[in-house]
ZASE-455158 format. One line per field, with one value per residue: residue number from 1; chain; x, y, z of N, C-alpha, C, O in turn. Coordinates in nm, 3 decimals. Layout:
N
i: c(NUM:...)
ch: c(A:...)
n_u: c(X:...)
n_v: c(Y:...)
n_w: c(Z:...)
ca_u: c(X:...)
ca_v: c(Y:...)
ca_w: c(Z:...)
c_u: c(X:...)
c_v: c(Y:...)
c_w: c(Z:...)
o_u: c(X:...)
o_v: c(Y:...)
o_w: c(Z:...)
end
This chain:
248
i: c(1:2:3:4:5:6:7:8:9:10:11:12:13:14:15:16:17:18:19:20:21:22:23:24:25:26:27:28:29:30:31:32:33:34:35:36:37:38:39:40:41:42:43:44:45:46:47:48:49:50:51:52:53:54:55:56:57:58:59:60:61:62:63:64:65:66:67:68:69:70:71:72:73:74:75:76:77:78:79:80:81:82:83:84:85:86:87:88:89:90:91:92:93:94:95:96:97:98:99:100:101:102:103:104:105:106:107:108:109:110:111:112:113:114:115:116:117:118:119:120:121:122:123:124:125:126:127:128:129:130:131:132:133:134:135:136:137:138:139:140:141:142:143:144:145:146:147:148:149:150:151:152:153:154:155:156:157:158:159:160:161:162:163:164:165:166:167:168:169:170:171:172:173:174:175:176:177:178:179:180:181:182:183:184:185:186:187:188:189:190:191:192:193:194:195:196:197:198:199:200:201:202:203:204:205:206:207:208:209:210:211:212:213:214:215:216:217:218:219:220:221:222:223:224:225:226:227:228:229:230:231:232:233:234:235:236:237:238:239:240:241:242:243:244:245:246:247:248)
ch: c(A:A:A:A:A:A:A:A:A:A:A:A:A:A:A:A:A:A:A:A:A:A:A:A:A:A:A:A:A:A:A:A:A:A:A:A:A:A:A:A:A:A:A:A:A:A:A:A:A:A:A:A:A:A:A:A:A:A:A:A:A:A:A:A:A:A:A:A:A:A:A:A:A:A:A:A:A:A:A:A:A:A:A:A:A:A:A:A:A:A:A:A:A:A:A:A:A:A:A:A:A:A:A:A:A:A:A:A:A:A:A:A:A:A:A:A:A:A:A:A:A:A:A:A:A:A:A:A:A:A:A:A:A:A:A:A:A:A:A:A:A:A:A:A:A:A:A:A:A:A:A:A:A:A:A:A:A:A:A:A:A:A:A:A:A:A:A:A:A:A:A:A:A:A:A:A:A:A:A:A:A:A:A:A:A:A:A:A:A:A:A:A:A:A:A:A:A:A:A:A:A:A:A:A:A:A:A:A:A:A:A:A:A:A:A:A:A:A:A:A:A:A:A:A:A:A:A:A:A:A:A:A:A:A:A:A:A:A:A:A:A:A:A:A:A:A:A:A)
n_u: c(12.511:12.637:12.590:12.661:12.774:12.773:12.861:12.785:12.837:12.603:12.648:12.887:13.046:13.287:13.239:13.342:13.456:13.242:13.043:13.170:13.260:13.001:12.888:13.056:13.014:12.735:12.704:12.830:12.643:12.597:12.443:12.408:12.401:12.324:12.404:12.334:12.388:12.133:11.964:11.923:11.887:12.178:12.412:12.641:12.975:12.933:13.107:13.273:13.127:13.075:13.325:13.613:13.774:13.780:13.644:13.795:13.967:13.763:13.537:13.594:13.450:13.344:13.300:13.116:12.901:12.840:12.758:12.528:12.359:12.349:12.224:11.957:11.856:11.659:11.798:11.996:11.843:11.691:11.839:11.973:11.977:12.264:12.251:12.071:12.189:12.277:12.564:12.641:12.486:12.584:12.795:13.019:13.214:13.244:13.437:13.423:13.584:13.641:13.684:13.581:13.420:13.178:13.234:13.334:13.137:13.104:13.368:13.445:13.270:13.199:13.004:12.972:13.232:13.236:13.059:13.206:13.437:13.323:13.237:13.483:13.594:13.465:13.605:13.533:13.534:13.678:13.696:13.870:13.919:14.123:14.033:13.864:14.009:14.078:13.860:13.889:14.139:14.067:13.892:13.853:13.977:13.824:13.938:14.219:14.262:14.368:14.394:14.200:14.355:14.606:14.884:14.821:14.863:14.850:14.734:14.659:14.520:14.794:15.035:15.168:14.987:14.760:14.868:14.958:14.718:14.590:14.766:14.749:14.491:14.424:14.417:14.174:13.980:14.032:14.057:13.952:14.066:14.193:14.096:14.140:14.372:14.595:14.764:14.608:14.764:14.955:14.803:14.701:14.937:15.022:14.852:14.933:15.123:15.393:15.629:15.678:15.440:15.287:15.219:15.298:15.291:15.351:15.446:15.201:14.987:14.799:14.727:14.480:14.328:14.110:13.803:13.906:14.183:14.443:14.689:14.788:14.729:14.722:14.718:14.687:14.680:14.578:14.513:14.182:14.140:14.141:14.294:14.293:14.432:14.324:14.067:14.157:14.229:13.997:13.844:14.000:14.031:13.764:13.713:13.897:13.797:13.543:13.621:13.689:13.448:13.342:13.212:13.394)
n_v: c(8.821:8.834:8.709:8.844:8.791:8.984:8.985:9.142:9.318:9.406:9.669:9.936:9.887:9.963:10.249:10.315:10.073:9.910:10.054:10.156:9.919:9.811:10.004:9.984:9.715:9.699:9.885:9.745:9.562:9.354:9.165:9.247:9.095:9.152:9.049:9.000:8.894:8.817:8.911:9.179:9.529:9.678:9.912:10.166:10.266:10.550:10.759:10.767:10.892:11.139:11.237:11.144:11.264:11.595:11.642:11.516:11.237:11.073:10.904:10.957:11.214:11.097:10.832:10.864:10.960:10.732:10.565:10.697:10.659:10.377:10.309:10.353:10.145:9.846:9.601:9.655:9.737:9.519:9.281:8.944:8.666:8.525:8.248:8.146:8.132:7.982:7.909:7.809:7.917:8.159:8.370:8.511:8.635:8.894:9.048:9.301:9.555:9.725:9.890:9.964:9.884:9.730:9.566:9.326:9.133:9.034:8.978:8.783:8.568:8.232:8.095:8.245:8.217:7.946:7.943:8.101:7.946:7.728:7.850:7.930:7.687:7.637:7.762:7.989:8.350:8.552:8.834:9.041:9.301:9.512:9.486:9.282:9.070:8.928:8.764:8.563:8.465:8.347:8.152:7.814:7.543:7.244:7.007:7.031:7.155:7.401:7.760:7.899:8.067:7.965:7.893:8.074:8.401:8.729:9.057:9.299:9.517:9.712:9.685:9.926:10.124:10.073:10.104:10.372:10.518:10.458:10.569:10.838:10.905:10.804:10.957:11.083:10.900:10.653:10.304:10.292:10.255:10.014:9.718:9.460:9.318:9.210:9.305:9.341:9.267:9.097:8.875:8.782:8.721:8.504:8.306:8.223:8.024:8.081:8.346:8.503:8.508:8.716:9.049:9.375:9.617:9.953:10.222:10.436:10.699:10.897:10.948:10.846:10.611:10.683:10.688:10.730:10.726:10.525:10.552:10.568:10.322:9.971:9.626:9.272:9.011:8.690:8.446:8.353:8.513:8.831:9.093:9.383:9.674:9.896:10.158:10.335:10.181:10.097:10.152:10.049:9.788:9.696:9.700:9.510:9.280:9.271:9.219:8.952:8.831:8.823:8.639:8.362)
n_w: c(10.589:10.916:11.250:11.555:11.880:12.173:12.485:12.801:13.116:13.379:13.438:13.391:13.161:12.899:12.711:12.449:12.359:12.321:12.176:11.941:11.796:11.762:11.590:11.360:11.288:11.243:11.040:10.842:10.784:10.958:11.226:11.564:11.875:12.201:12.536:12.877:13.218:13.332:13.139:13.182:13.117:13.008:13.155:13.081:13.187:13.344:13.396:13.177:12.988:13.101:13.163:13.321:13.519:13.614:13.380:13.187:13.022:12.939:12.706:12.355:12.142:11.899:11.973:12.180:12.034:11.880:12.087:12.183:11.968:11.957:12.203:12.162:12.020:11.956:11.993:12.181:12.398:12.467:12.579:12.567:12.802:12.956:13.019:12.840:12.597:12.293:12.173:11.931:11.737:11.663:11.462:11.524:11.801:12.027:12.271:12.480:12.687:13.001:13.312:13.560:13.881:13.836:13.624:13.710:13.735:13.479:13.394:13.573:13.559:13.571:13.435:13.199:13.101:13.036:12.820:12.644:12.607:12.476:12.241:12.134:12.056:11.820:11.624:11.493:11.423:11.680:11.890:12.115:12.349:12.549:12.889:12.818:12.717:12.940:12.989:12.800:12.882:13.118:13.043:13.011:12.826:12.814:12.734:12.743:12.983:13.007:12.952:12.684:12.540:12.546:12.361:12.166:12.013:12.155:12.260:12.516:12.767:12.843:13.109:13.181:13.101:13.261:13.517:13.508:13.470:13.707:13.900:13.836:13.910:14.160:14.395:14.384:14.289:14.399:14.369:14.115:13.858:13.894:13.856:13.951:14.197:14.062:13.765:13.444:13.221:13.342:13.429:13.186:13.046:13.202:13.123:12.879:12.638:12.602:12.673:12.443:12.309:12.391:12.301:12.352:12.219:12.082:12.303:12.429:12.540:12.505:12.232:12.005:11.782:11.504:11.313:11.062:11.080:11.157:11.271:11.539:11.647:11.757:11.702:11.763:11.547:11.499:11.311:11.326:11.541:11.695:11.876:12.089:12.259:12.408:12.439:12.242:12.025:11.909:11.666:11.451:11.544:11.541:11.265:11.174:11.292:11.170:10.908:10.925:10.936:10.690:10.412:10.279)
ca_u: c(12.509:12.678:12.530:12.772:12.739:12.850:12.817:12.815:12.792:12.486:12.691:13.030:13.125:13.352:13.156:13.407:13.484:13.115:12.968:13.240:13.241:12.861:12.870:13.126:12.950:12.602:12.722:12.871:12.528:12.591:12.351:12.474:12.315:12.381:12.357:12.379:12.371:11.991:11.886:11.899:11.937:12.310:12.447:12.784:13.046:12.888:13.220:13.332:13.045:13.082:13.463:13.653:13.821:13.784:13.591:13.893:13.991:13.645:13.527:13.606:13.319:13.290:13.251:12.993:12.795:12.803:12.685:12.395:12.281:12.332:12.135:11.818:11.819:11.595:11.895:12.062:11.746:11.633:11.947:11.945:12.044:12.376:12.217:11.987:12.264:12.330:12.673:12.657:12.404:12.650:12.906:13.133:13.205:13.324:13.449:13.473:13.639:13.593:13.768:13.510:13.387:13.070:13.287:13.370:13.028:13.131:13.504:13.466:13.161:13.233:12.899:13.008:13.357:13.204:13.002:13.315:13.521:13.250:13.242:13.621:13.618:13.407:13.701:13.478:13.606:13.667:13.769:13.871:13.994:14.147:14.000:13.791:14.101:14.075:13.756:13.952:14.245:14.003:13.807:13.935:13.949:13.804:14.024:14.357:14.266:14.440:14.321:14.185:14.462:14.732:14.927:14.783:14.925:14.750:14.767:14.552:14.557:14.931:15.057:15.205:14.866:14.677:14.938:14.961:14.584:14.565:14.847:14.701:14.356:14.399:14.388:14.033:13.889:14.072:14.096:13.867:14.141:14.254:13.985:14.189:14.507:14.691:14.745:14.551:14.872:15.019:14.717:14.695:15.066:15.029:14.767:14.989:15.218:15.530:15.633:15.678:15.304:15.227:15.274:15.252:15.271:15.425:15.397:15.119:14.894:14.699:14.681:14.386:14.285:13.978:13.742:13.984:14.327:14.490:14.830:14.824:14.668:14.799:14.640:14.750:14.589:14.626:14.410:14.045:14.137:14.201:14.291:14.335:14.483:14.248:13.970:14.223:14.241:13.865:13.798:14.076:13.995:13.633:13.722:13.970:13.703:13.441:13.681:13.689:13.310:13.302:13.215:13.518)
ca_v: c(8.887:8.753:8.741:8.856:8.797:9.076:8.978:9.261:9.320:9.492:9.809:9.974:9.853:10.075:10.308:10.305:9.935:9.848:10.131:10.167:9.794:9.801:10.091:9.926:9.589:9.721:9.952:9.641:9.476:9.242:9.174:9.238:9.048:9.179:8.957:9.022:8.773:8.781:8.984:9.314:9.637:9.716:10.054:10.188:10.342:10.687:10.850:10.776:10.988:11.270:11.277:11.071:11.357:11.731:11.636:11.455:11.092:10.998:10.860:11.062:11.253:11.004:10.714:10.903:10.967:10.593:10.512:10.758:10.591:10.237:10.288:10.366:10.031:9.734:9.497:9.695:9.754:9.389:9.182:8.806:8.620:8.436:8.106:8.105:8.140:7.867:7.977:7.754:7.994:8.286:8.365:8.580:8.671:9.011:9.066:9.435:9.571:9.820:9.870:10.000:9.765:9.647:9.474:9.196:9.040:8.979:8.926:8.670:8.471:8.099:8.061:8.307:8.157:7.818:7.975:8.151:7.831:7.649:7.921:7.927:7.557:7.634:7.819:8.110:8.470:8.605:8.958:9.084:9.425:9.565:9.387:9.170:8.958:8.849:8.661:8.452:8.409:8.269:8.049:7.693:7.434:7.125:6.898:7.051:7.212:7.528:7.870:7.891:8.148:7.891:7.862:8.180:8.532:8.827:9.174:9.335:9.643:9.701:9.719:10.066:10.204:10.052:10.164:10.518:10.570:10.443:10.663:10.974:10.930:10.739:11.058:11.123:10.790:10.528:10.193:10.292:10.201:9.885:9.626:9.349:9.342:9.178:9.379:9.263:9.208:8.988:8.757:8.732:8.656:8.376:8.209:8.193:7.913:8.131:8.492:8.566:8.513:8.843:9.166:9.495:9.727:10.076:10.296:10.554:10.727:10.998:10.944:10.740:10.595:10.734:10.619:10.751:10.732:10.414:10.574:10.545:10.198:9.847:9.504:9.143:8.929:8.552:8.366:8.401:8.591:8.964:9.156:9.522:9.712:9.995:10.223:10.400:10.087:10.040:10.158:9.951:9.658:9.658:9.671:9.384:9.174:9.266:9.154:8.807:8.784:8.818:8.504:8.329)
ca_w: c(10.719:11.030:11.379:11.649:12.022:12.256:12.625:12.880:13.255:13.399:13.444:13.390:13.043:12.833:12.605:12.318:12.320:12.282:12.077:11.813:11.721:11.721:11.473:11.246:11.249:11.187:10.911:10.746:10.759:11.052:11.338:11.694:11.983:12.332:12.640:13.014:13.299:13.343:13.042:13.232:13.033:13.059:13.167:13.064:13.289:13.319:13.399:13.045:12.914:13.166:13.187:13.441:13.620:13.558:13.245:13.097:13.024:12.900:12.567:12.254:12.087:11.800:12.045:12.251:11.932:11.851:12.202:12.186:11.865:11.996:12.317:12.120:11.937:12.025:12.030:12.306:12.505:12.504:12.569:12.607:12.924:12.924:13.031:12.727:12.472:12.220:12.103:11.796:11.645:11.634:11.366:11.581:11.943:12.060:12.416:12.511:12.820:13.099:13.430:13.683:13.961:13.783:13.523:13.769:13.707:13.346:13.385:13.663:13.551:13.519:13.339:13.072:13.054:12.973:12.689:12.561:12.571:12.377:12.113:12.086:11.993:11.686:11.529:11.432:11.466:11.816:11.911:12.255:12.364:12.683:12.992:12.759:12.697:13.063:12.978:12.728:12.966:13.225:12.984:13.008:12.732:12.899:12.687:12.786:13.118:12.999:12.891:12.538:12.481:12.549:12.225:12.073:12.036:12.196:12.339:12.609:12.832:12.894:13.250:13.200:13.089:13.379:13.632:13.494:13.495:13.851:13.975:13.808:13.961:14.289:14.497:14.372:14.256:14.461:14.281:13.995:13.744:13.927:13.870:14.035:14.247:13.955:13.640:13.335:13.142:13.415:13.427:13.048:13.018:13.274:13.055:12.747:12.632:12.611:12.682:12.311:12.257:12.429:12.232:12.423:12.125:12.112:12.419:12.400:12.650:12.471:12.093:11.976:11.645:11.471:11.200:10.940:11.107:11.242:11.299:11.679:11.695:11.756:11.718:11.736:11.467:11.497:11.249:11.346:11.664:11.692:12.007:12.098:12.391:12.484:12.351:12.130:11.913:11.883:11.527:11.372:11.602:11.491:11.122:11.157:11.327:11.065:10.792:10.948:10.927:10.550:10.352:10.204)
c_u: c(12.547:12.604:12.639:12.720:12.832:12.798:12.865:12.778:12.667:12.525:12.843:13.110:13.181:13.269:13.214:13.418:13.359:13.052:13.038:13.232:13.096:12.836:12.933:13.055:12.814:12.609:12.760:12.758:12.514:12.491:12.428:12.370:12.385:12.324:12.417:12.343:12.226:11.903:11.849:11.956:12.071:12.328:12.598:12.845:13.018:13.002:13.283:13.251:13.063:13.223:13.505:13.694:13.843:13.737:13.682:13.893:13.867:13.650:13.538:13.466:13.261:13.234:13.123:12.875:12.747:12.719:12.543:12.304:12.249:12.228:11.987:11.768:11.751:11.695:11.962:11.965:11.679:11.740:11.900:12.015:12.152:12.333:12.134:12.063:12.305:12.440:12.693:12.579:12.468:12.768:13.032:13.107:13.298:13.318:13.508:13.525:13.571:13.666:13.698:13.457:13.279:13.116:13.317:13.262:13.054:13.268:13.524:13.362:13.206:13.129:12.932:13.135:13.331:13.145:13.113:13.405:13.454:13.252:13.382:13.649:13.559:13.504:13.651:13.548:13.573:13.750:13.759:13.961:14.005:14.119:13.924:13.878:14.107:13.971:13.813:14.059:14.187:13.914:13.892:13.885:13.941:13.891:14.165:14.369:14.340:14.352:14.310:14.292:14.597:14.769:14.888:14.857:14.817:14.814:14.652:14.590:14.699:14.942:15.086:15.083:14.780:14.739:14.934:14.824:14.550:14.640:14.800:14.570:14.329:14.356:14.241:13.939:13.927:14.112:14.008:13.937:14.213:14.143:14.019:14.327:14.615:14.660:14.689:14.660:14.934:14.935:14.709:14.825:15.073:14.947:14.827:15.094:15.362:15.528:15.621:15.537:15.229:15.297:15.215:15.218:15.350:15.363:15.319:15.025:14.779:14.644:14.592:14.361:14.146:13.921:13.832:14.136:14.367:14.632:14.870:14.777:14.763:14.703:14.732:14.645:14.651:14.515:14.273:14.031:14.207:14.187:14.344:14.368:14.386:14.151:14.032:14.243:14.106:13.820:13.869:14.042:13.863:13.637:13.793:13.880:13.597:13.495:13.677:13.549:13.260:13.307:13.343:13.491)
c_v: c(8.791:8.799:8.734:8.870:8.892:9.066:9.100:9.239:9.407:9.640:9.818:9.931:9.980:10.122:10.282:10.162:9.855:9.922:10.142:10.035:9.774:9.882:10.030:9.800:9.612:9.795:9.851:9.542:9.359:9.270:9.156:9.198:9.073:9.079:8.997:8.899:8.726:8.857:9.124:9.417:9.686:9.868:10.068:10.252:10.490:10.786:10.869:10.866:11.129:11.326:11.219:11.166:11.494:11.732:11.572:11.302:11.009:10.953:10.979:11.095:11.155:10.878:10.745:10.911:10.827:10.535:10.567:10.695:10.448:10.219:10.309:10.243:9.921:9.628:9.529:9.696:9.624:9.282:9.043:8.775:8.520:8.290:8.056:8.094:8.004:7.924:7.926:7.834:8.127:8.265:8.433:8.616:8.789:9.037:9.203:9.441:9.681:9.791:9.898:9.875:9.674:9.546:9.336:9.091:8.964:8.913:8.798:8.560:8.337:8.051:8.119:8.246:8.023:7.841:8.020:8.036:7.745:7.718:7.914:7.797:7.550:7.686:7.943:8.235:8.516:8.733:8.996:9.206:9.463:9.457:9.267:9.049:8.870:8.737:8.539:8.385:8.315:8.158:7.925:7.592:7.306:7.008:6.909:7.098:7.345:7.635:7.851:7.974:8.077:7.848:7.967:8.310:8.634:8.953:9.195:9.471:9.630:9.747:9.867:10.158:10.195:10.120:10.316:10.579:10.565:10.549:10.808:11.007:10.875:10.839:11.099:11.004:10.656:10.424:10.183:10.230:10.070:9.787:9.511:9.383:9.313:9.264:9.285:9.193:9.089:8.861:8.697:8.661:8.517:8.267:8.159:8.081:7.959:8.283:8.563:8.578:8.639:8.958:9.292:9.608:9.850:10.149:10.419:10.575:10.819:10.986:10.822:10.730:10.653:10.652:10.622:10.746:10.623:10.434:10.534:10.411:10.079:9.731:9.384:9.058:8.790:8.463:8.428:8.491:8.724:9.028:9.298:9.558:9.796:10.065:10.292:10.312:10.047:10.042:10.055:9.809:9.609:9.623:9.538:9.265:9.159:9.198:9.002:8.747:8.774:8.676:8.482:8.335)
c_w: c(10.830:11.155:11.485:11.791:12.094:12.399:12.702:13.027:13.265:13.398:13.428:13.268:12.979:12.713:12.466:12.270:12.287:12.164:11.941:11.735:11.676:11.593:11.349:11.196:11.185:11.054:10.802:10.719:10.853:11.165:11.469:11.799:12.115:12.434:12.774:13.096:13.304:13.245:13.085:13.135:13.087:13.062:13.157:13.188:13.263:13.320:13.260:12.952:12.969:13.174:13.321:13.553:13.556:13.412:13.143:13.111:12.987:12.755:12.473:12.197:11.986:11.867:12.122:12.154:11.894:11.964:12.206:12.082:11.906:12.105:12.284:12.045:12.017:12.073:12.162:12.422:12.549:12.490:12.611:12.739:12.887:12.922:12.913:12.596:12.419:12.130:11.961:11.693:11.606:11.539:11.419:11.726:11.968:12.210:12.445:12.654:12.900:13.227:13.563:13.753:13.904:13.680:13.579:13.746:13.577:13.338:13.466:13.654:13.492:13.419:13.202:13.015:12.985:12.833:12.592:12.515:12.464:12.241:12.053:12.010:11.852:11.580:11.458:11.489:11.608:11.824:12.058:12.267:12.511:12.790:12.936:12.735:12.822:13.056:12.905:12.813:13.072:13.173:12.954:12.906:12.814:12.857:12.742:12.930:13.123:12.937:12.741:12.468:12.480:12.407:12.122:12.109:12.070:12.250:12.436:12.666:12.889:13.039:13.269:13.188:13.215:13.502:13.625:13.523:13.643:13.931:13.955:13.879:14.101:14.396:14.498:14.362:14.317:14.358:14.156:13.875:13.776:13.957:13.964:14.088:14.143:13.834:13.533:13.255:13.211:13.410:13.286:13.012:13.081:13.205:12.924:12.753:12.650:12.612:12.547:12.252:12.299:12.359:12.294:12.328:12.166:12.231:12.372:12.516:12.607:12.329:12.069:11.826:11.626:11.356:11.077:10.959:11.206:11.292:11.440:11.733:11.689:11.780:11.711:11.665:11.452:11.443:11.268:11.468:11.647:11.830:12.000:12.241:12.473:12.388:12.230:12.009:11.854:11.738:11.440:11.416:11.545:11.343:11.097:11.189:11.218:10.939:10.804:10.936:10.784:10.496:10.273:10.054)
o_u: c(12.495:12.561:12.702:12.633:12.954:12.700:12.971:12.696:12.630:12.445:12.916:13.233:13.130:13.235:13.145:13.393:13.368:13.013:12.972:13.199:13.071:12.772:12.869:13.037:12.782:12.528:12.728:12.775:12.429:12.460:12.505:12.265:12.494:12.212:12.537:12.274:12.199:11.782:11.754:12.062:12.077:12.269:12.673:12.774:13.073:12.994:13.338:13.301:13.067:13.242:13.441:13.653:13.913:13.784:13.652:13.828:13.868:13.754:13.496:13.375:13.141:13.133:13.032:12.763:12.627:12.621:12.448:12.184:12.136:12.150:11.901:11.650:11.783:11.679:11.983:12.001:11.617:11.734:11.799:12.103:12.133:12.373:12.128:12.008:12.359:12.413:12.755:12.603:12.412:12.831:13.140:12.992:13.416:13.211:13.629:13.512:13.459:13.707:13.749:13.449:13.288:13.044:13.324:13.293:13.028:13.281:13.609:13.365:13.247:13.161:12.922:13.146:13.397:13.176:13.113:13.444:13.520:13.267:13.396:13.720:13.599:13.488:13.720:13.614:13.457:13.862:13.652:14.066:13.909:14.175:13.921:13.828:14.138:13.992:13.787:14.069:14.250:13.865:13.992:13.767:14.039:13.916:14.224:14.474:14.370:14.248:14.398:14.318:14.692:14.694:14.919:14.906:14.705:14.933:14.557:14.683:14.722:14.869:15.034:15.075:14.735:14.669:14.910:14.815:14.488:14.583:14.811:14.542:14.221:14.269:14.189:13.830:13.862:14.192:13.993:13.873:14.289:14.100:13.937:14.395:14.715:14.544:14.719:14.651:14.963:14.988:14.710:14.822:15.125:14.972:14.777:15.145:15.444:15.436:15.560:15.518:15.120:15.420:15.093:15.127:15.410:15.242:15.365:14.986:14.673:14.526:14.626:14.373:14.072:13.984:13.834:14.210:14.330:14.690:14.975:14.784:14.868:14.617:14.843:14.536:14.761:14.433:14.251:13.922:14.318:14.082:14.430:14.336:14.367:14.153:13.966:14.272:14.102:13.764:13.805:14.028:13.851:13.572:13.753:13.886:13.564:13.421:13.663:13.534:13.151:13.397:13.393:13.582)
o_v: c(8.680:8.914:8.629:8.952:8.884:9.132:9.156:9.153:9.474:9.725:9.721:9.937:10.089:10.043:10.233:10.133:9.745:9.861:10.138:10.039:9.727:9.834:10.025:9.782:9.550:9.770:9.870:9.448:9.272:9.385:9.061:9.261:9.021:9.032:9.024:8.809:8.608:8.867:9.183:9.394:9.732:9.942:9.992:10.288:10.549:10.889:10.975:10.911:11.227:11.447:11.243:11.149:11.507:11.813:11.574:11.246:10.887:10.963:11.090:11.012:11.130:10.824:10.662:10.873:10.805:10.464:10.492:10.679:10.403:10.123:10.285:10.235:9.903:9.573:9.441:9.660:9.619:9.199:9.028:8.850:8.438:8.215:7.935:8.050:7.921:7.979:7.994:7.821:8.201:8.159:8.413:8.625:8.784:9.046:9.221:9.346:9.723:9.677:9.860:9.769:9.552:9.450:9.238:8.972:8.844:8.804:8.715:8.467:8.331:7.975:8.050:8.225:7.990:7.767:7.982:8.030:7.695:7.653:7.895:7.799:7.464:7.658:7.997:8.226:8.519:8.738:8.984:9.213:9.449:9.348:9.162:8.937:8.751:8.629:8.426:8.262:8.217:8.077:7.933:7.560:7.264:6.918:6.810:7.082:7.396:7.605:7.793:7.953:8.125:7.775:7.951:8.325:8.627:8.956:9.117:9.535:9.545:9.835:9.928:10.260:10.296:10.185:10.382:10.681:10.657:10.612:10.890:11.123:10.898:10.810:11.144:11.006:10.555:10.452:10.074:10.159:10.020:9.774:9.469:9.469:9.385:9.291:9.166:9.074:8.988:8.752:8.575:8.553:8.424:8.148:8.063:8.048:7.886:8.344:8.669:8.651:8.666:8.965:9.313:9.687:9.852:10.140:10.495:10.479:10.817:11.011:10.710:10.828:10.670:10.557:10.528:10.761:10.628:10.342:10.472:10.388:10.084:9.738:9.393:9.036:8.775:8.411:8.543:8.540:8.732:9.018:9.330:9.483:9.771:10.037:10.306:10.363:9.969:9.944:9.982:9.719:9.493:9.528:9.461:9.161:9.047:9.128:8.931:8.625:8.723:8.600:8.574:8.312)
o_w: c(10.837:11.165:11.502:11.819:12.080:12.433:12.673:13.058:13.168:13.362:13.448:13.272:13.000:12.625:12.377:12.153:12.231:12.065:11.838:11.616:11.565:11.500:11.243:11.075:11.083:10.965:10.685:10.640:10.832:11.194:11.483:11.811:12.138:12.419:12.784:13.048:13.282:13.265:13.033:13.076:13.201:12.983:13.218:13.283:13.170:13.252:13.230:12.849:12.894:13.189:13.423:13.668:13.456:13.331:13.024:13.200:13.004:12.689:12.508:12.205:11.987:11.823:12.127:12.188:11.878:11.940:12.231:12.106:11.892:12.100:12.368:12.011:12.135:12.181:12.246:12.534:12.655:12.398:12.681:12.783:12.797:12.832:12.888:12.495:12.491:12.024:11.879:11.573:11.524:11.537:11.364:11.769:11.934:12.268:12.437:12.731:12.870:13.250:13.668:13.690:13.920:13.651:13.504:13.738:13.568:13.282:13.433:13.734:13.376:13.327:13.100:12.895:12.887:12.740:12.475:12.398:12.373:12.138:11.932:11.909:11.773:11.462:11.372:11.592:11.650:11.772:12.119:12.204:12.588:12.783:12.999:12.732:12.813:13.110:12.945:12.816:13.110:13.251:12.882:12.900:12.875:12.937:12.784:12.993:13.231:12.878:12.678:12.349:12.418:12.342:12.004:12.220:12.018:12.283:12.437:12.617:12.974:13.085:13.363:13.257:13.268:13.580:13.726:13.592:13.697:14.020:14.047:13.907:14.156:14.478:14.600:14.419:14.290:14.269:14.100:13.797:13.692:14.072:14.045:14.032:14.136:13.803:13.531:13.226:13.146:13.391:13.270:12.953:13.020:13.227:12.865:12.860:12.706:12.558:12.537:12.154:12.250:12.357:12.288:12.354:12.273:12.255:12.287:12.583:12.670:12.307:12.108:11.753:11.723:11.309:10.998:10.862:11.323:11.349:11.460:11.854:11.625:11.867:11.658:11.717:11.399:11.519:11.231:11.496:11.593:11.893:11.918:12.334:12.592:12.269:12.127:11.900:11.758:11.690:11.364:11.332:11.505:11.299:11.009:11.123:11.179:10.870:10.704:10.927:10.758:10.531:10.209:9.974)
end
């Protein structure tokens, strides 16, 4: 059994990108440890449960079911505080995403970035999806002074997805889908060693992968690191990460 760290903000994390990996990992017999800045019980982006606009664009039913199960567990209800974490005690690190304003606490924390950089140096499995890749892009290797992603291949939330969601909902929700002025893809690309290290994947806006169907999904797998684009990749993303946690 592996022990996996999943850091979260106090609020606004993506339902699918947390609950689906939790389900896959725990079904495989692994232990998931959640952590927030001060050990506060985290709250998801409620719009993703209720429907972002006119009841649409929210989490799929299977992801909502995973979330409802996850939120009853002791691990989720009693998270650790980031400052107390000894990253050497974990076997894997999973960085989920989310785009609502509360995510900035997690995406912009230099304290968390230092923990992430320290874990990255262990060479143990790391998984990041959607905005979660920003945490890696911003985590600096103290030896090189560059992002830990420098020299690695990755994907993240594509610019066209972020822009399209923003343009479709701005009239009602303002900048709900624009977490930062810069697009996620642009900041991640800037952290890489060369343009070819970023892979956008096929264009898609509506089709999502499921527990049993990976047809519409896309991942980038680079050794111990696996990255995904958006909630539609979550089931396959979680399985690819779980595979890396198996004993050799």
